[in-house]
GUFILUM-843856 format. One record per residue (C-alpha): residue number from 1; x, y, z. Coordinates in pm, 1 decimal, always signed. Example, Ala and Ser with C-alpha at 12.3 -4.5 7.8 and 13.67 -1.06 7.14 Angstrom:
R    i      east     north        up
R    1   +1230.0    -450.0    +780.0
R    2   +1367.0    -106.0    +714.0
***
This chain:
R    i      east     north        up
R    1   +2485.9    -880.8   -1592.3
R    2   +2200.8   -1118.2   -1510.4
R    3   +1862.4    -966.4   -1438.5
R    4   +1524.1   -1103.7   -1349.8
R    5   +1390.7    -887.5   -1634.8
R    6   +1605.4   -1052.5   -1904.1
R    7   +1352.8   -1252.8   -2113.5
R    8   +1622.6   -1502.4   -2215.4
R    9   +1690.9   -1586.1   -1850.5
R   10   +1319.7   -1594.8   -1768.2
R   11   +1272.8   -1865.4   -2028.5
R   12   +1524.1   -2080.8   -1844.9
R   13   +1428.6   -2007.3   -1483.8
R   14   +1074.1   -2027.7   -1345.8
R   15   +1174.6   -1822.8   -1039.2
R   16   +1281.8   -1533.0   -1262.0
R   17    +960.7   -1564.3   -1462.0
R   18    +755.2   -1550.3   -1140.8
R   19    +950.2   -1249.5   -1009.9
R   20    +896.0   -1061.9   -1336.8
R   21    +523.9   -1146.8   -1332.9
R   22    +493.5   -1022.1    -974.7
R   23    +661.0    -696.5   -1074.5
R   24    +409.5    -653.5   -1358.7
R   25    +121.4    -721.7   -1117.9
R   26    +266.2    -465.6    -879.4
R   27    +265.0    -211.8   -1161.3
R   28    -101.7    -286.6   -1236.8
R   29    -183.6    -240.7    -867.6
R   30      -6.9     +99.0    -862.2
R   31    -196.9    +211.1   -1173.3
R   32    -528.1    +110.2   -1014.2
R   33    -437.7    +304.3    -700.4
R   34    -367.9    +615.8    -906.2
R   35    -700.1    +573.6   -1089.7
R   36    -882.4    +554.0    -756.6
R   37    -681.4    +854.3    -639.7
R   38    -818.7   +1065.3    -921.8
R   39   -1171.9    +938.3    -873.9
R   40   -1188.7    +987.6    -496.9
R   41    -925.9   +1252.7    -432.9
R   42    -713.8   +1016.8    -223.7
R   43    -345.2    +936.9    -236.5
R   44    -233.3    +579.9    -305.2
R   45    -118.0    +556.6     +58.1
R   46    -458.2    +668.8    +184.2
R   47    -630.1    +403.9     -28.2
R   48    -386.8    +138.7     +93.8
R   49    -454.2    +238.8    +454.2
R   50    -828.9    +210.7    +401.8
R   51    -796.7    -134.7    +245.6
R   52    -562.1    -250.3    +522.3
R   53    -792.4    -122.1    +795.5
R   54   -1097.4    -277.8    +632.0
R   55    -950.9    -627.5    +637.8
R   56    -736.4    -631.9    +953.5
R   57    -808.5    -649.5   +1321.8
R   58    -876.8    -319.8   +1497.1
R   59    -576.4    -383.6   +1724.0
R   60    -353.3    -323.7   +1418.8
R   61    -511.1     +15.6   +1351.3
R   62    -242.0    +232.8   +1505.1
R   63     -35.4    +497.1   +1332.6
R   64    +284.9    +318.6   +1432.6
R   65    +166.6     -12.9   +1291.7
R   66     +46.8    +152.3    +969.4
R   67    +381.0    +328.1    +929.9
R   68    +567.2      -2.5    +965.1
R   69    +326.2    -189.9    +738.1
R   70    +364.1     +61.0    +453.9
R   71    +726.1    +151.9    +517.0
R   72    +660.3    +520.9    +578.9
R   73    +747.9    +745.7    +870.8
R   74    +496.9    +781.1   +1155.8
R   75    +436.3   +1149.3   +1063.6
R   76    +352.3   +1044.5    +705.9
R   77    +111.1    +776.7    +828.6
R   78     -37.0   +1021.7   +1077.8
R   79     -93.1   +1281.7    +806.5
R   80    -263.7   +1025.6    +579.6
R   81    -489.7    +917.1    +867.0
R   82    -568.9   +1280.2    +952.3
R   83    -684.9   +1347.5    +594.5
R   84    -899.7   +1032.8    +597.4
R   85   -1058.6   +1145.6    +924.5
R   86   -1118.8   +1494.9    +782.9
R   87   -1288.9   +1339.9    +478.5
R   88   -1510.9   +1133.6    +706.7
R   89   -1363.9    +802.2    +587.1
R   90   -1212.7    +705.0    +922.7
R   91   -1304.3    +759.0   +1282.1
R   92   -1004.7    +847.8   +1499.4
R   93    -983.5    +713.9   +1851.3
R   94    -720.4    +795.3   +2106.1
R   95    -570.3    +490.1   +2267.5
R   96    -599.6    +500.6   +2644.6
R   97    -308.8    +352.4   +2836.7
***
């Protein structure tokens, strides 16, 4: 069975080496999120939402968009946003149609 994580195959294929390196970077990112979670009392998703909202256009700041961006259900995104609002880290605005 060939796997991107097989070091023998990584030595022969730069694409496999890159994929394995990206997976290791992803792990480091998850660890950093958990460290911030402990320090600030936030979940990794809440931290990711804050970072996303900080660097993206306000038009993308909807619960539906956040749910799609982070591959969670709208109720999960809504709950994360609600907690951030309760902690005073976000200001909620109702979209008028």
